[in-house]
N, C-alpha and C positions, 0 to 999 in steps of 0.2 A: 151731735150724735143723734141717731134716729131713735125716737121714742117708741117703745113697744107696748102694745095692748096685750096684757096677759091673757086675755080671752080669745085672741085671734092668732091663727097660724101666721108666723112671721115670714114665711117663704112667699107670700103673695101680698100685694097691696090692696087698697080698697076697691080697685077696679078689676082685681083678679089677675093682674100681671105679676110675673115672677119678680121677687126681690132676692138678689144674690146674697145668701147668708154668709156672714163673716163672724163665726163664733168667737167669743172671747177666750183668751188663754186661761187655763186653770191649773192649779197645783194641788197636790194632795196624795193620799194613800193610793187610790185607784189609778191616778194619772201616772205615778211612778211605775206601778206594775204593768200598766198598759204600754208604757215606753219600752220596758224590757221585753214584753211579749212581742211587740212589733219588730224590735231589732232581731229577735230570734227568728221570727217568721220570715222576715225579709232576707236574712242570711241563708235560711234553708232554701227559699225559692231561688235565689241567685246562684247558690253553690251546688245544689242537688244535681243539675245536669252534668257537672264536671266530675262527679264522683262515680266510682265503678265498684260493683260487687260481682265476684265470680267472672270477671272479664266482660261484664255487660254494664252499660250505663244504668245507674240506679233506677231511674224511671225513664222509660223510652216508649213512646206511642207512635211508632213509625207506621202510619196508616198505608202509604203507597206500597211499602214492602210487606205489609201485613205481619209486622213483627212487633212484639210488645215485651218489654222487660220491666219487671217489678221487683226491686230489692233482691237481685241476683237470680231470679227465676225467669227464664225466657219462655214466652208464649208465642204461638203462631195462630194463623187464622182458624185452624181446626180446634183451637182452645177457646174460641169465643163463648161457648156455653158457660165457661167459668165466670164470665162477666156477670152472670145472674147473681152469683154469690157476692161478688165485690160490690156491685151497684146496690144490691138489696141490703147489704150490711151498712153501707154508707147512708142510704136513705133512712133506714130504721135507726141508725146511730144518731142522726140529726133529730129524728122524732123523739128518741129517748132523752137526749140532752135537753131538748126544748121542754119536754114534759116535766123535767126536774129543775133545770137551771134557767128556764126561759130563753130569751134571745141572746144568750151569752155568745153564740156564734157571730151574730151581727156586730156586736160591739167590740169583740176582742179578736176574732180570727178571720172575718170575711175580707177578701182582697179589696173590696170596695172601701172598707173602713181603714184597713192597714195601709194601703197606698196613699189614700187621700190624707189621712190624719198623720201618718208617719213620714210621708215624703213631700207631697205637694203643698200642704199647708206650711210645712217648715221652710220650704223654698219661698213661699209668700212672706213669711215672717222675716226671713233673711233679707229679702229684696225691698219690701214695702214697710216693714216695721210692725209695731203692735197692732192689735185688732182695731184700736181707736184710730190710728193713722191710716189703716187700710180702709176703714169705713169712710173716713174723711176724703180719702183719695177717690173712692168709688162714687161718692155723692157730689164731689167737687167738680168744677168746670174743667174743660180740657186745658192742659198745660204741658210745658216741656217735661216737667217732673213726672207727670202722669204718663207721658209718651215713653220716656226712656225706661222707667221702672216697669211698665207694662210689657215693653218689648223684651227687656232682660228676663222678666218672669216667664214669658211664653217661650223664649228661646231655651231656658233651662227646663221648662216643662217638656218641650219637644225632645231634648237630649235624654231626659229620664224616660220618657215614653218609648223612645227608640231602644233604650237599654232593656226595658221591661219586655218589649215586643221581641227582641232578639233572644232573651232568656226564655220567654214563653215558646218561641219557635224551636229552641234547642230540645225541648221535651218531645217534639214530633219529628225532627229531622236528625237529631244527634248532635251533641255539642261539638265534637271534633269535625264532623262534616260541615256544620254551620260555620265554624271558624275557618275552614278551608274555602268555603264559598265567599266569605268576606274578604279574602285576599285576591279575588278575581273580579273582573268587571261584571256589572249586573246582567249584561246580555248573555252571559254563560249560564245564568240561573234565573231566568226571567220570572218563572212561577213563584219561586221562594222570595225573590226580591219584591214582587208585587204584594205578596202576602204580608211581608214584614211592613211594607209601607201602609197597607190597609190596617193592620193591627196597631201600628204606631198612631195613625189618625184616629182610630176608635178609642184607644186608651187616652190620647190627648183630649178628645172631646168629652169622654166620660169623667175622667179624674180631674181635668182642668176646668171644665165648664158645667157639665150636666150634674155631677156630684149627687147631692141629696135627692134630686129629682128621680134618680134611678131607684132609690129606696122607697120613695113616696109613690111613684107612678108605676114603675116597671117590675120591681122585684115581687115575685109571687109569694115569697116566704112570709112577708109581713101580713099577707091576706089570709094565710092558712094558720097563722099562729093561734087564732081563737079556737081552732080545732085541736091543736096540740097542747095548749095551756089549760090548766084547771086551777081551782082555788088554792091548791097546795104547791103550785109552781112558783119558783123564784122570779121576781121581777123588780124593776126599779119603781118604788111606790112612794107616794107622798102621804104622810100621816095627817089626814084631815082632822081627826079628833084633837090632835095636839096643835096643829097649825091654824085652824080656823076658830073664830073669824080673824082675818088678816089685819095687820096694822092699817089704819086708814078707813076701815069699815066701821060705821057706828053700830053699837050694840046697846041693848037695854040696860045691862048691868055694868056697862063701862069697861069690861075686861076683854082683852083681845088674846088670840092665840099667839104662838111663838113665831109665825111667819111675819116678817117685817115688810113684806111687799117690795123687796129690793129688785125683784125680777132678775136676779143674778142667775137663777137656774135657767131662765129663758135665754139670757145673753150667751151662755156657754153651749147651748144645745145645737148640735150640728144639723139637725133637721128642723129647728125653729119651733118646737112645740113647747107647751107649758105643761110640765108634768103634774102640776097641781090640779089639772082638769081630769086626772085619772089616766089609766093605762090606755095608750093610743097605738094605732097601727104604725104610725111614723116613728115611734120610739124604738131605737136600736140598742137600748140597754148599754150605752157606752159609759155610764156612771159619771159623766162630766158634771151633771147636776148635783150628784151626791157630794163630790169634792167641793163644788162651789157653795152649796148650802152649809156644809160643815165649816167652811172657812168663815162664813157670815155668822153662824151660830157661836163660833168661838169668839169672834169680835164682840158680840153683844152679850157674851157670858151666859149663853143658854146651852143646854145639852145638845150634842150633835145627834144626827140620825133622824132629823125631821124628814129628810128624803134619804131613803136607804134601800139596800137590797133586802127584800122580805117576801114571804109568801103572800098571796093575794088575800088570804083569810087570816093572816097574822099567826098561823101555827108554825111549828118547827118543820124544817125540810124533811121529807119522808121519801126514801128510795123504795119503800115497800108498797107503793101504790099499785093496784092491780094492773093498770094500763102500762105503767113503767116496767113492771115485772114481765109483762107479755112482750114488750119491745125488747127487753134484755134477753129473754129466752129465745126470741126469734133471731137476734143478733148472734147469740152463742151457737145456735143451730147452723146458721149460714156460715159463720167462720169455721165451725167444725167440718161442715161439708166441703168448704174450700180447702181446708188443710188435708182432709182425706183424699180429695180429688187430686191435689198436687202431689201428695206423698206417694200415691199408688199409681200414678200415670207412668207409662213405660218410658224408659230413657231414650227410646227411638220411636218415631212415628212413621208408619208404613202405609202406603196407599198403592195397591196394585191395579193396573189398568191394562187393557189389551192394546197391542200395537195397532197402528193405522193400517188399513188395507183389508185383505181377505181374512176371515176368521181362522182359516187354516190353509195349508198348502202341502204338496207332496214333495219329498226329497229322497235321495238315495243314501243309504248307510254305506260305510266303507266296504262292507261285504256284498253290497249290491241289493240289499233288501229295501223295499219301499216303506218309508216312514211318514207319519203325519207331523207337520211342523206348526207349532203355535208360537206366536211372538207376543211378548209382554214388556211392559215397562213399570218400574217401581219407583215412586217418589219416596225417598227416605230422608229423614231429618234426624240429626243427633240432638236430642233434647237434654242430654246429660251435661254435666259441668266439666267433663274431661274428654280428650280425643278418643275416638272409637275406631275399631277395625272389624268391619262386618264381613261375615262369610255366609254365602248362600249355598245350601246343599239340599239333596234329596235323601230320604231314608233309604237304607240299603235294600229294603224289600222292593223298591221301584227299580233300582238298578238291575236286580235279578230278573225283572220282567222286561228288560230292554228299554226302559225309559232313560233318556239322556238329557242332562241339563247343560246348556252352553251359556256361559257368562263371559263377556269380553273382559271385565275387570273384576276379579274375585281372588282375594278379599278386596273390600273397598274401604279406604281410609277417609274419615270425616272428622274435622275438628268440632269442638263444641259449638252448637248453634248453626252449623253448616247443613246444607241439604243438596241432594243430587238426584238426577234421573238415572236409574240403574236399569239397563236393558238386558234382557235375557231371553233365551229360546228353549223350548221343550220339544224334544223329538220322542215320538211314541209309536210303537207298532199299531197298525190299524186294527189288529185283532182285539186289542184291549178296549176299543171304543164300544160302549154299550148301545143298545138298540135306540136309545133316545139321542144318540150322537154326542154323548159326553163321557168323560172319565175323570173322576176326582182324585187328586193326589195331594199330599202334604208337602209344603215347602218350608224348610227350616232356615232361619236367619239367627245367627249368634254373633256376639261381640267377642272376638278372640282376646281382647285385652281384659274385659270384665265379664267372663262367661257366666258368673253367678248372678250378675245384675241384669243381663239381657240375653234371653234365649227364647224365641217364640216360634210358633208354627202358624202358617196361614194356608187355608184351603185354596186350591187352585183347580179350576175346571178346565180340562182340555177338551176342545171341540173337534169333531170329525163328522163324517157322513152318517146319516141315519140309516138304519137297516131297513 
């Protein structure tokens, strides 16, 4: 078995080359709770695309169609400003959690940790055995056993990576649409087929091979944790006063601390650090070292908690820190703004544009009078949760002046989430046109099914010749 130097990062050797870390298995309080957390998170990730709320996929980010559904609420491209509230709340939420509970996201909920620790390493254990056998297989010479176990492992990795890639794609394409594509040949959906293959390869590379290097080299979160953490933030810490000097280190008075220099905390660390060297960027707060140390302390009949969750200054956790309160206040404001914006938005979105061609033309009325004709088109989308029946009208005062509204389909029926181009014409006596070549009228649109929920007016400028 490889001997570990407790003062050196175990992910590299003496020449700076990478050593593939195979952490030891560990049991204990935190391991049990992490198992359940990972099961719940994996179930949510895989099942969420197949659930629906108010007739829409629970989470759908259909970028090509510019359609987004979040927990029963449908958003279109014109709702993109609402992303400010969502992304702002998520960013500040992570900052708040980090300022209080440290890197609990990395160790407990980050997909990098959940999939590697909850899926890929379990496949390795099933195929290759315990961490000791896996290390022996890694360091041993090429053999038939090494070949077939490695082949089986990577085959299973590929299958799981493909499953994850398809589930991930379902959030952007739609679960039902993706299931339909999977029943056809790839040539009918080349774009999505290539994307799934690329995602599968990326997941296979990251979760199967790159692993802790992503946390150590690429992830920016570990590098900004020093900005978000303070002395009253929770972290996985080693009690140096109690543990030092370690067993095997000569001291003048002949008494050692509780640390027995077993290196068990290093053996179980997925990023290969020694927590006894203090808080480090590579630490993902997975708590594996806590369970490992508690197990050893129990065996040597010493108190547990030599490595534990604690604040950096040893004080009690405090949610009333000024910075944490500011984060929390900003999150509440953003969520309040999002709630207000969603609750007050109209159940239909309207956008009126002029028709192609000339701004106006001349036509004859049934009585032979000459009228000005303006052509318009309205993009209308039903943002409500139920079908709607929209009717377009003009106030009676305009009809008395000879203004005529012509609509090919009036009223217009739209199901929830549907949108249409609604074409209409306005005929107006030229005498109504003002000297600037314009005449403003009010256009009314109401929902005949839910009149109280939707009844709006839009200004419409009719163009004609200038005096």
